[in-house]
FIZAVEX-619825 format. One record per atom (N, C-alpha, C): atom name; x, y, z. Coordinates in Angstrom, 3 decimals. Atoms other than C-alpha are relative to their C-alpha. Example, Ala and Ser with C-alpha at 12.3 -4.5 7.8 and 13.67 -1.06 7.14 Angstrom:
FIZAVEX-619825
@site: N u: 0.890 v: -1.190 w: 0.000
@site: CA u: 12.300 v: -4.500 w: 7.800
@site: C u: 0.900 v: 1.200 w: 0.000
@site: N u: -0.820 v: -1.190 w: -0.060
@site: CA u: 13.670 v: -1.060 w: 7.140
@site: C u: -0.770 v: 1.090 w: 0.730
end
This chain:
FIZAVEX-619825
@site: N u: 1.376 v: 0.715 w: -0.612
@site: CA u: 5.417 v: -4.959 w: -23.276
@site: C u: 0.507 v: 1.168 w: 1.452
@site: N u: -0.575 v: -0.507 w: -1.321
@site: CA u: 7.766 v: -3.184 w: -20.911
@site: C u: -0.731 v: 1.075 w: 0.167
@site: N u: 0.788 v: -0.928 w: -0.601
@site: CA u: 5.637 v: 0.044 w: -21.198
@site: C u: -1.177 v: -0.337 w: 0.723
@site: N u: 1.633 v: 0.305 w: -0.439
@site: CA u: 2.456 v: -1.540 w: -20.752
@site: C u: 0.262 v: -0.727 w: 1.371
@site: N u: -0.599 v: 0.288 w: -1.137
@site: CA u: 4.207 v: -2.879 w: -17.592
@site: C u: -0.187 v: 1.373 w: 0.995
@site: N u: -0.080 v: -1.402 w: -0.558
@site: CA u: 4.993 v: 0.416 w: -16.505
@site: C u: -1.179 v: 0.787 w: 0.196
@site: N u: 1.753 v: -0.891 w: 0.132
@site: CA u: 1.396 v: 1.828 w: -17.208
@site: C u: -0.678 v: -0.512 w: 1.247
@site: N u: 0.899 v: 0.579 w: -1.092
@site: CA u: -0.037 v: -1.128 w: -14.827
@site: C u: 0.462 v: 0.224 w: 1.390
@site: N u: -0.636 v: -0.397 w: -1.870
@site: CA u: 2.339 v: 0.012 w: -11.894
@site: C u: -0.825 v: 0.994 w: 0.187
@site: N u: 0.551 v: -1.538 w: 0.099
@site: CA u: 1.286 v: 3.498 w: -12.759
@site: C u: -1.543 v: -0.178 w: 1.048
@site: N u: 1.106 v: 0.272 w: -0.849
@site: CA u: -2.367 v: 2.138 w: -11.941
@site: C u: -0.157 v: -0.372 w: 0.680
@site: N u: 0.576 v: 0.562 w: -1.571
@site: CA u: -2.005 v: 0.130 w: -8.896
@site: C u: 0.350 v: 1.174 w: 1.056
@site: N u: -0.454 v: -1.144 w: -0.515
@site: CA u: -0.137 v: 3.383 w: -7.638
@site: C u: -1.330 v: 0.603 w: -0.227
@site: N u: 1.305 v: -1.023 w: 0.166
@site: CA u: -3.018 v: 5.446 w: -8.578
@site: C u: -1.479 v: -0.654 w: 0.570
@site: N u: 0.569 v: 0.616 w: -0.905
@site: CA u: -5.138 v: 2.975 w: -7.138
@site: C u: -0.077 v: 0.150 w: 1.700
@site: N u: -0.852 v: -0.449 w: -1.159
@site: CA u: -3.343 v: 3.081 w: -4.101
@site: C u: -0.622 v: 1.428 w: 0.504
@site: N u: 0.040 v: -1.396 w: -0.592
@site: CA u: -3.762 v: 6.883 w: -3.818
@site: C u: -1.484 v: -0.020 w: 0.060
@site: N u: 1.516 v: -0.447 w: 0.000
@site: CA u: -7.536 v: 6.991 w: -4.655
@site: C u: -0.675 v: -0.604 w: 1.287
@site: N u: 0.379 v: 1.074 w: -1.032
@site: CA u: -7.869 v: 4.146 w: -1.749
@site: C u: 0.377 v: 0.938 w: 1.471
@site: N u: -0.775 v: -1.176 w: -1.079
@site: CA u: -5.758 v: 6.934 w: 0.645
@site: C u: -1.327 v: 1.017 w: 0.232
@site: N u: 0.840 v: -1.374 w: 0.140
@site: CA u: -8.181 v: 9.729 w: -0.526
@site: C u: -0.857 v: -0.431 w: 0.619
@site: N u: 1.019 v: 0.207 w: -0.773
@site: CA u: -11.062 v: 8.034 w: 0.577
@site: C u: 0.156 v: -0.288 w: 1.408
@site: N u: -0.436 v: 0.766 w: -2.088
@site: CA u: -9.848 v: 6.443 w: 3.990
@site: C u: 0.275 v: 1.686 w: 0.598
@site: N u: 0.090 v: -1.479 w: -0.574
@site: CA u: -9.156 v: 10.258 w: 4.559
@site: C u: -0.983 v: 1.146 w: -0.293
@site: N u: 0.801 v: -0.779 w: 0.068
@site: CA u: -12.234 v: 11.851 w: 3.098
@site: C u: -0.452 v: 0.799 w: 1.303
@site: N u: 1.121 v: -1.170 w: -1.163
@site: CA u: -13.919 v: 12.925 w: 6.572
@site: C u: 1.259 v: 0.167 w: 0.973
@site: N u: -1.291 v: -0.438 w: -1.200
@site: CA u: -10.383 v: 13.632 w: 8.244
@site: C u: 0.994 v: -1.410 w: -0.162
@site: N u: -1.107 v: 1.045 w: -0.638
@site: CA u: -7.154 v: 11.264 w: 8.942
@site: C u: -0.587 v: -0.991 w: 0.865
@site: N u: 0.674 v: 1.348 w: -1.047
@site: CA u: -8.730 v: 9.533 w: 11.861
@site: C u: -0.182 v: -1.281 w: -0.893
@site: N u: 0.717 v: 0.816 w: 0.883
@site: CA u: -10.299 v: 7.657 w: 8.934
@site: C u: 1.191 v: -1.191 w: -0.385
@site: N u: -0.758 v: 0.983 w: 0.116
@site: CA u: -6.867 v: 5.946 w: 8.329
@site: C u: 1.071 v: -0.209 w: 1.393
@site: N u: -0.899 v: -0.275 w: -0.923
@site: CA u: -5.436 v: 6.289 w: 11.784
@site: C u: 0.448 v: -1.864 w: 0.063
@site: N u: -0.699 v: 1.447 w: -0.796
@site: CA u: -5.014 v: 2.248 w: 12.068
@site: C u: 1.597 v: 0.246 w: -0.991
@site: N u: -1.427 v: 0.278 w: 0.642
@site: CA u: -1.685 v: 3.020 w: 9.474
@site: C u: 1.061 v: 0.770 w: 0.662
@site: N u: -0.849 v: -1.208 w: -0.886
@site: CA u: -0.379 v: 5.452 w: 12.358
@site: C u: 0.589 v: -1.238 w: 1.006
@site: N u: -0.732 v: 0.476 w: -0.628
@site: CA u: 1.874 v: 4.598 w: 15.029
@site: C u: -0.603 v: -0.354 w: 1.101
@site: N u: 1.009 v: 0.011 w: -1.402
@site: CA u: 0.475 v: 3.135 w: 18.289
@site: C u: -0.430 v: 1.177 w: 0.853
@site: N u: -0.586 v: -1.567 w: -1.017
@site: CA u: 1.635 v: 6.572 w: 19.991
@site: C u: -1.843 v: 0.353 w: -0.465
@site: N u: 1.026 v: -0.775 w: 0.703
@site: CA u: -0.952 v: 8.260 w: 17.425
@site: C u: -1.185 v: -0.410 w: 0.382
@site: N u: 1.159 v: 0.462 w: -0.179
@site: CA u: -3.754 v: 5.829 w: 17.358
@site: C u: -0.781 v: 0.104 w: 1.752
@site: N u: 0.403 v: 0.259 w: -1.579
@site: CA u: -3.615 v: 5.529 w: 21.710
@site: C u: -0.542 v: 1.687 w: 0.078
@site: N u: 0.464 v: -1.024 w: -0.871
@site: CA u: -3.819 v: 9.299 w: 21.875
@site: C u: -1.403 v: 0.785 w: -1.282
@site: N u: 1.349 v: -0.054 w: 0.602
@site: CA u: -6.951 v: 9.471 w: 19.124
@site: C u: -0.779 v: -0.424 w: 0.905
@site: N u: 1.031 v: 0.690 w: -0.552
@site: CA u: -8.486 v: 7.273 w: 21.179
@site: C u: -0.611 v: 0.877 w: 1.477
@site: N u: 0.260 v: -0.798 w: -1.190
@site: CA u: -7.787 v: 9.390 w: 24.649
@site: C u: -0.792 v: 1.046 w: -0.262
@site: N u: 0.515 v: -1.343 w: 0.371
@site: CA u: -8.799 v: 12.621 w: 22.687
@site: C u: -1.401 v: -0.199 w: -0.610
@site: N u: 1.236 v: -0.314 w: 0.706
@site: CA u: -12.150 v: 11.103 w: 21.424
@site: C u: -0.379 v: -0.107 w: -1.417
@site: N u: 0.169 v: -0.536 w: 1.245
@site: CA u: -11.531 v: 10.946 w: 18.082
@site: C u: -0.911 v: -1.319 w: -0.729
@site: N u: 0.132 v: 1.146 w: 0.384
@site: CA u: -11.878 v: 7.225 w: 17.703
@site: C u: -0.124 v: -0.906 w: 1.278
@site: N u: 0.192 v: 1.018 w: -0.922
@site: CA u: -12.418 v: 3.871 w: 19.506
@site: C u: 1.207 v: -1.471 w: -0.672
@site: N u: -0.980 v: 1.692 w: 0.250
@site: CA u: -9.909 v: 0.505 w: 19.506
@site: C u: -0.635 v: -0.533 w: -0.565
@site: N u: 0.261 v: 1.134 w: 0.517
@site: CA u: -12.394 v: -1.221 w: 18.453
@site: C u: -0.538 v: 0.666 w: -1.682
@site: N u: -0.317 v: -0.730 w: 1.360
@site: CA u: -12.977 v: 1.435 w: 15.021
@site: C u: 1.052 v: -0.259 w: -0.775
@site: N u: -1.346 v: 0.084 w: 0.921
@site: CA u: -9.291 v: 1.146 w: 14.610
@site: C u: 0.312 v: -1.289 w: -0.410
@site: N u: 0.001 v: 1.734 w: 0.725
@site: CA u: -9.545 v: -2.929 w: 14.132
@site: C u: -0.843 v: 0.170 w: -0.543
@site: N u: 0.534 v: 0.066 w: 1.337
@site: CA u: -12.271 v: -2.444 w: 11.999
@site: C u: 0.451 v: 0.303 w: -1.032
@site: N u: -0.756 v: -1.032 w: 1.448
@site: CA u: -10.923 v: 0.001 w: 9.319
@site: C u: 1.171 v: -0.841 w: -0.082
@site: N u: -1.162 v: 0.886 w: 0.428
@site: CA u: -7.857 v: -2.089 w: 9.861
@site: C u: 0.041 v: -1.077 w: -0.875
@site: N u: 0.983 v: 1.177 w: 0.640
@site: CA u: -9.857 v: -5.355 w: 8.721
@site: C u: -0.470 v: 0.074 w: -1.266
@site: N u: 0.471 v: -0.191 w: 1.341
@site: CA u: -11.383 v: -3.939 w: 6.039
@site: C u: 1.222 v: 0.553 w: -1.058
@site: N u: -1.069 v: -0.932 w: 0.577
@site: CA u: -8.368 v: -2.011 w: 4.853
@site: C u: 0.306 v: -1.645 w: -0.542
@site: N u: -0.532 v: 1.127 w: 0.740
@site: CA u: -6.693 v: -5.527 w: 4.340
@site: C u: -0.919 v: -0.943 w: -0.926
@site: N u: 1.014 v: 1.055 w: 0.444
@site: CA u: -9.806 v: -7.544 w: 3.562
@site: C u: -0.307 v: 0.774 w: -1.597
@site: N u: 0.360 v: -0.440 w: 1.434
@site: CA u: -10.125 v: -4.959 w: 0.398
@site: C u: 0.951 v: 0.082 w: -0.663
@site: N u: -1.205 v: -0.297 w: 0.877
@site: CA u: -6.675 v: -3.892 w: -0.543
@site: C u: 0.625 v: -1.132 w: -0.347
@site: N u: -0.712 v: 1.440 w: 0.153
@site: CA u: -4.897 v: -7.257 w: -0.254
@site: C u: -0.489 v: -0.408 w: -1.233
@site: N u: 1.005 v: 0.892 w: 1.280
@site: CA u: -7.248 v: -9.190 w: -2.281
@site: C u: -0.196 v: 1.106 w: -1.450
@site: N u: -0.390 v: -0.966 w: 1.060
@site: CA u: -7.316 v: -6.008 w: -4.884
@site: C u: 1.104 v: 0.205 w: -0.492
@site: N u: -0.987 v: -0.145 w: 1.106
@site: CA u: -4.226 v: -5.519 w: -5.525
@site: C u: 0.837 v: -1.080 w: -0.607
@site: N u: -0.293 v: 0.791 w: 0.233
@site: CA u: -3.340 v: -8.805 w: -5.635
@site: C u: -0.657 v: -0.700 w: -1.712
@site: N u: 0.353 v: 0.143 w: 1.129
@site: CA u: -5.959 v: -9.685 w: -8.563
@site: C u: -0.008 v: 1.194 w: -0.771
@site: N u: -0.276 v: -1.117 w: 0.643
@site: CA u: -5.488 v: -6.156 w: -10.108
@site: C u: 1.461 v: -0.497 w: -0.818
@site: N u: -1.457 v: 1.017 w: 0.257
@site: CA u: -1.464 v: -8.043 w: -10.470
@site: C u: -0.302 v: -0.841 w: -0.999
@site: N u: 0.529 v: 1.368 w: 0.658
@site: CA u: -2.941 v: -10.982 w: -11.736
@site: C u: -0.691 v: -0.267 w: -1.630
@site: N u: 0.357 v: -0.180 w: 1.266
@site: CA u: -4.967 v: -9.758 w: -14.005
@site: C u: 0.599 v: 0.672 w: -1.241
@site: N u: -0.975 v: -0.926 w: 1.232
@site: CA u: -2.685 v: -7.348 w: -15.968
@site: C u: 1.223 v: -1.204 w: -0.609
@site: N u: -1.198 v: 0.747 w: 0.623
@site: CA u: 0.117 v: -10.061 w: -16.043
@site: C u: -0.396 v: -1.020 w: -0.631
@site: N u: 1.061 v: 1.289 w: 0.937
@site: CA u: -1.891 v: -13.279 w: -16.892
@site: C u: -1.184 v: 0.070 w: -0.892
@site: N u: 1.032 v: -0.062 w: 0.413
@site: CA u: -4.738 v: -12.001 w: -17.978
@site: C u: -0.101 v: 0.918 w: -1.126
@site: N u: -0.468 v: -0.676 w: 1.109
@site: CA u: -3.662 v: -9.045 w: -20.469
@site: C u: 1.009 v: -0.399 w: -0.262
@site: N u: -1.209 v: 0.015 w: 0.733
@site: CA u: -0.531 v: -9.465 w: -20.927
@site: C u: 0.298 v: -1.449 w: -0.146
@site: N u: -0.345 v: 1.504 w: 0.713
@site: CA u: -0.520 v: -13.239 w: -21.435
@site: C u: 1.224 v: -0.579 w: 0.301
@site: N u: -0.898 v: 0.365 w: -0.219
@site: CA u: 2.340 v: -13.987 w: -19.432
@site: C u: 0.147 v: -1.887 w: 0.395
@site: N u: 0.136 v: 1.608 w: -0.544
@site: CA u: 3.231 v: -17.654 w: -19.528
@site: C u: 1.237 v: -0.579 w: 0.729
@site: N u: -1.241 v: 0.771 w: -0.596
@site: CA u: 5.608 v: -19.548 w: -17.102
@site: C u: 0.841 v: 0.963 w: 1.345
@site: N u: -0.021 v: -0.802 w: -1.083
@site: CA u: 7.391 v: -18.328 w: -13.936
@site: C u: 0.509 v: 1.203 w: -0.118
@site: N u: -0.812 v: -0.798 w: 0.214
@site: CA u: 9.784 v: -15.871 w: -15.225
@site: C u: -0.550 v: 1.337 w: -0.782
@site: N u: 0.708 v: -1.281 w: 0.365
@site: CA u: 7.524 v: -13.865 w: -17.438
@site: C u: -1.066 v: 0.920 w: 0.963
@site: N u: 0.495 v: -0.823 w: -1.237
@site: CA u: 5.363 v: -13.328 w: -14.286
@site: C u: 0.639 v: 0.540 w: 0.859
@site: N u: -0.674 v: -0.783 w: -0.932
@site: CA u: 7.598 v: -12.638 w: -12.063
@site: C u: 0.618 v: 1.149 w: -0.316
@site: N u: -0.776 v: -1.484 w: 0.336
@site: CA u: 9.443 v: -9.808 w: -14.126
@site: C u: -1.021 v: 0.938 w: 0.349
@site: N u: 1.123 v: -0.914 w: 0.251
@site: CA u: 5.983 v: -8.359 w: -14.473
@site: C u: -0.720 v: 0.763 w: 0.995
@site: N u: 0.005 v: -0.379 w: -1.513
@site: CA u: 4.740 v: -8.694 w: -11.262
@site: C u: 0.886 v: 0.857 w: 0.591
@site: N u: -0.769 v: -1.093 w: -1.009
@site: CA u: 7.695 v: -6.983 w: -9.591
@site: C u: 0.388 v: 0.883 w: -0.556
@site: N u: -0.027 v: -1.807 w: 0.154
@site: CA u: 7.870 v: -3.874 w: -11.762
@site: C u: -1.348 v: 0.461 w: 0.384
@site: N u: 1.130 v: -0.759 w: -0.819
@site: CA u: 4.176 v: -3.217 w: -10.870
@site: C u: -0.058 v: 0.188 w: 1.404
@site: N u: 0.091 v: -0.290 w: -1.725
@site: CA u: 4.446 v: -3.920 w: -7.476
@site: C u: 1.172 v: 1.101 w: 0.373
@site: N u: -1.085 v: -1.085 w: -0.661
@site: CA u: 7.814 v: -1.813 w: -7.114
@site: C u: -0.410 v: 1.527 w: -0.916
@site: N u: 0.510 v: -1.488 w: 0.029
@site: CA u: 6.065 v: 1.162 w: -8.747
@site: C u: -1.007 v: 0.390 w: 0.483
@site: N u: 0.349 v: -0.392 w: -1.298
@site: CA u: 3.547 v: 1.038 w: -6.517
@site: C u: 0.646 v: 0.271 w: 1.420
@site: N u: -0.869 v: -0.375 w: -1.412
@site: CA u: 5.952 v: 0.910 w: -3.768
@site: C u: 0.402 v: 1.279 w: -0.319
@site: N u: -1.020 v: -1.391 w: 0.215
@site: CA u: 8.022 v: 3.712 w: -4.793
@site: C u: -1.100 v: 1.187 w: -0.175
@site: N u: 1.155 v: -1.355 w: -0.609
@site: CA u: 4.544 v: 5.742 w: -5.197
@site: C u: -0.344 v: 0.085 w: 1.148
@site: N u: 0.251 v: -0.130 w: -0.950
@site: CA u: 3.623 v: 4.862 w: -1.948
@site: C u: 1.272 v: 0.905 w: 0.621
@site: N u: -0.636 v: -0.675 w: -0.719
@site: CA u: 6.896 v: 5.727 w: -0.413
@site: C u: 0.193 v: 1.752 w: -0.475
@site: N u: -0.132 v: -1.398 w: 0.595
@site: CA u: 7.540 v: 9.005 w: -2.597
@site: C u: -0.814 v: 0.760 w: 0.349
@site: N u: 0.964 v: -1.031 w: 0.154
@site: CA u: 4.555 v: 10.289 w: -3.176
@site: C u: -1.048 v: 0.241 w: 0.625
@site: N u: 1.246 v: 0.022 w: -1.397
@site: CA u: 1.709 v: 9.131 w: -0.218
@site: C u: 1.082 v: 0.298 w: 1.012
@site: N u: -0.874 v: -0.356 w: -1.251
@site: CA u: 4.719 v: 9.075 w: 2.560
@site: C u: 0.684 v: 1.060 w: 0.162
@site: N u: -0.880 v: -1.191 w: 0.323
@site: CA u: 7.432 v: 11.236 w: 1.352
@site: C u: -1.025 v: 1.190 w: 0.107
@site: N u: 0.601 v: -1.137 w: 0.113
@site: CA u: 5.037 v: 14.138 w: 0.253
@site: C u: -0.946 v: 0.500 w: 0.495
@site: N u: 1.037 v: -0.548 w: -0.430
@site: CA u: 1.713 v: 13.904 w: 0.927
@site: C u: -0.456 v: -0.140 w: 1.692
@site: N u: 0.074 v: 0.113 w: -1.108
@site: CA u: 1.964 v: 12.229 w: 4.427
@site: C u: 1.233 v: 1.235 w: 0.706
@site: N u: -1.372 v: -0.621 w: -0.714
@site: CA u: 5.564 v: 14.441 w: 5.197
@site: C u: -0.202 v: 1.240 w: 0.085
@site: N u: -0.629 v: -1.208 w: 0.434
@site: CA u: 4.742 v: 17.492 w: 3.580
@site: C u: -1.394 v: 1.141 w: -0.105
@site: N u: 1.358 v: -0.952 w: -0.108
@site: CA u: 0.918 v: 18.390 w: 3.653
@site: C u: -0.644 v: -0.116 w: 1.025
@site: N u: 1.079 v: 0.526 w: -1.068
@site: CA u: -1.983 v: 18.677 w: 6.082
@site: C u: -1.101 v: -1.083 w: 0.034
@site: N u: 1.415 v: 1.131 w: -0.002
@site: CA u: -4.309 v: 15.997 w: 4.945
@site: C u: 0.333 v: -0.918 w: 0.784
@site: N u: -0.159 v: 1.411 w: -0.704
@site: CA u: -2.900 v: 13.459 w: 7.162
@site: C u: 0.388 v: 0.371 w: 1.252
@site: N u: -0.363 v: -0.508 w: -1.416
@site: CA u: -2.260 v: 15.833 w: 10.350
@site: C u: -1.795 v: -0.317 w: 0.724
@site: N u: 1.212 v: 0.337 w: -1.072
@site: CA u: -4.780 v: 14.525 w: 13.028
@site: C u: 0.143 v: 1.097 w: 1.651
@site: N u: -0.234 v: -1.212 w: -0.792
@site: CA u: -5.651 v: 17.547 w: 15.177
@site: C u: 0.220 v: -0.499 w: 1.626
@site: N u: -0.261 v: 0.583 w: -1.607
@site: CA u: -4.070 v: 16.784 w: 18.774
@site: C u: 1.183 v: -0.698 w: 0.392
@site: N u: -0.978 v: 1.174 w: 0.521
@site: CA u: -1.553 v: 14.634 w: 17.515
@site: C u: 1.604 v: 0.636 w: -0.417
@site: N u: -0.669 v: -0.577 w: 1.121
@site: CA u: 0.705 v: 17.368 w: 15.638
@site: C u: 1.725 v: -0.295 w: 1.113
@site: N u: -1.295 v: 0.246 w: -0.523
@site: CA u: 3.531 v: 16.753 w: 18.810
@site: C u: 0.877 v: -1.164 w: -0.678
@site: N u: -0.571 v: 1.311 w: -0.216
@site: CA u: 4.071 v: 13.027 w: 17.790
@site: C u: 0.442 v: -0.115 w: -1.917
@site: N u: -0.741 v: 0.227 w: 1.395
@site: CA u: 5.018 v: 14.053 w: 13.980
@site: C u: 1.541 v: -0.406 w: -0.142
@site: N u: 0.655 v: 0.039 w: 1.256
@site: CA u: 6.822 v: 13.171 w: 12.025
@site: C u: -0.706 v: -1.415 w: 0.274
@site: N u: 0.482 v: 1.392 w: -0.090
@site: CA u: 4.090 v: 10.284 w: 11.687
@site: C u: 0.852 v: -1.427 w: -0.858
@site: N u: -1.586 v: 0.962 w: 0.194
@site: CA u: 6.894 v: 8.319 w: 9.653
@site: C u: 1.142 v: -0.020 w: 0.381
@site: N u: -1.285 v: -0.122 w: -0.916
@site: CA u: 9.731 v: 8.111 w: 11.835
@site: C u: 1.191 v: -0.545 w: -1.209
@site: N u: -1.107 v: 0.302 w: 1.213
@site: CA u: 13.144 v: 7.400 w: 9.775
@site: C u: 0.099 v: -1.522 w: 0.309
@site: N u: 0.246 v: 1.496 w: -0.773
@site: CA u: 13.018 v: 3.926 w: 11.762
@site: C u: -0.832 v: -0.665 w: -0.806
@site: N u: 1.338 v: 0.157 w: 0.877
@site: CA u: 9.343 v: 3.491 w: 9.816
@site: C u: 0.536 v: 0.323 w: -1.581
@site: N u: -0.687 v: -0.359 w: 2.003
@site: CA u: 11.096 v: 4.803 w: 6.194
@site: C u: 0.935 v: -1.413 w: -0.086
@site: N u: -0.477 v: 1.389 w: -0.201
@site: CA u: 13.279 v: 1.878 w: 7.089
@site: C u: 0.027 v: -1.322 w: -0.318
@site: N u: 0.594 v: 1.222 w: -0.097
@site: CA u: 11.436 v: -0.691 w: 7.571
@site: C u: -0.818 v: -0.266 w: -1.532
@site: N u: 0.932 v: -0.203 w: 1.199
@site: CA u: 8.661 v: 0.613 w: 4.458
@site: C u: 0.768 v: -0.475 w: -1.028
@site: N u: -0.670 v: 0.047 w: 1.135
@site: CA u: 11.733 v: 0.690 w: 2.149
@site: C u: 0.620 v: -1.638 w: -0.494
@site: N u: -0.870 v: 1.103 w: 0.199
@site: CA u: 13.287 v: -2.696 w: 3.126
@site: C u: -1.176 v: -0.986 w: -0.310
@site: N u: 0.906 v: 0.873 w: 0.653
@site: CA u: 9.792 v: -4.306 w: 2.650
@site: C u: -0.361 v: 0.109 w: -1.062
@site: N u: -0.074 v: -0.564 w: 1.196
@site: CA u: 9.320 v: -2.494 w: -0.522
@site: C u: 0.181 v: -0.518 w: -0.846
@site: N u: -1.212 v: 0.676 w: 0.759
@site: CA u: 12.265 v: -4.000 w: -2.174
@site: C u: -0.208 v: -1.157 w: 0.258
@site: N u: 0.603 v: 1.468 w: 0.210
@site: CA u: 12.180 v: -7.224 w: -0.671
@site: C u: -1.019 v: -0.359 w: 0.220
@site: N u: 1.025 v: 0.534 w: -0.270
@site: CA u: 8.805 v: -8.095 w: 0.187
@site: C u: -0.848 v: -0.129 w: -0.950
@site: N u: 0.134 v: 0.070 w: 0.767
@site: CA u: 7.991 v: -7.278 w: -3.153
@site: C u: 0.619 v: -0.962 w: -0.929
@site: N u: -0.958 v: 1.064 w: 1.098
@site: CA u: 10.195 v: -9.347 w: -5.037
@site: C u: -0.730 v: -1.451 w: 0.826
@site: N u: 0.674 v: 1.907 w: -0.073
@site: CA u: 9.220 v: -12.508 w: -2.925
@site: C u: -1.726 v: -0.045 w: -0.009
@site: N u: 1.624 v: -0.141 w: 0.414
@site: CA u: 5.326 v: -11.569 w: -3.076
@site: C u: 0.521 v: -0.269 w: -1.571
@site: N u: 0.105 v: -0.110 w: 1.579
@site: CA u: 5.812 v: -11.464 w: -6.953
@site: C u: 0.326 v: -1.517 w: -0.274
@site: N u: -0.381 v: 1.426 w: -0.184
@site: CA u: 7.932 v: -14.948 w: -6.437
@site: C u: -1.149 v: -0.632 w: 0.231
@site: N u: 1.205 v: 0.802 w: -0.418
@site: CA u: 5.071 v: -16.548 w: -4.546
@site: C u: -0.602 v: 0.145 w: -1.254
@site: N u: 1.232 v: 0.376 w: 1.092
@site: CA u: 2.413 v: -15.351 w: -6.979
@site: C u: 0.476 v: -0.329 w: -1.257
@site: N u: -0.350 v: 0.707 w: 1.151
@site: CA u: 4.426 v: -16.154 w: -9.924
@site: C u: 0.394 v: -1.390 w: -0.187
@site: N u: 0.024 v: 1.477 w: -0.025
@site: CA u: 5.076 v: -19.809 w: -8.763
@site: C u: -1.629 v: -0.623 w: 0.197
@site: N u: 1.560 v: 0.840 w: 0.164
@site: CA u: 1.382 v: -20.175 w: -7.830
@site: C u: -0.543 v: -0.378 w: -1.110
@site: N u: 0.458 v: -0.112 w: 1.173
@site: CA u: 0.365 v: -18.835 w: -11.076
@site: C u: 0.410 v: -1.313 w: -1.284
@site: N u: -1.077 v: 0.712 w: 1.168
@site: CA u: 2.983 v: -21.067 w: -13.201
@site: C u: -0.661 v: -1.691 w: 0.369
@site: N u: 0.747 v: 1.174 w: -0.851
@site: CA u: 1.318 v: -24.358 w: -10.878
@site: C u: -0.828 v: -0.165 w: -0.533
@site: N u: 0.974 v: 0.489 w: 0.302
@site: CA u: -1.568 v: -23.474 w: -11.539
@site: C u: -0.841 v: -0.074 w: -1.685
@site: N u: 0.143 v: -0.096 w: 1.497
@site: CA u: -1.236 v: -22.557 w: -15.501
@site: C u: 0.163 v: -1.833 w: -0.425
@site: N u: -0.667 v: 1.443 w: 0.042
@site: CA u: 0.840 v: -25.944 w: -15.540
@site: C u: -1.231 v: -1.451 w: 0.422
end
């Protein structure tokens, strides 16, 4: 079961990477809503985008990704793996979400954004690193504590729903 849950976590991480790849397919400005306000402001000033487009892309991203990720983990844990009760659901949800978080922190933020030019927006190079040390600390904190909280809430909701 653990191997299956790990593979499901890798699947969710791959889904995240694919969403990012689609988001930057026409240039990193397509995902500028994930950047700091300073980078967003510069992109607007340079005429690369507008505040309205940034807001719209952010809302679309949240409207698609959050429900998509939640659906994915719930289908995996309760539909495919047949978890019954809080503890079974919680540990599986936590493993899947934590693997996705590790892929996001190490693969996407650490390597892809930090060490390639794929996420570079022309005219904003002086604002690098796009993900500062403080941002990384926040992301790691949310990724550990936040994923545990999300897993607990989802497991509690599903336990109440099942029983």
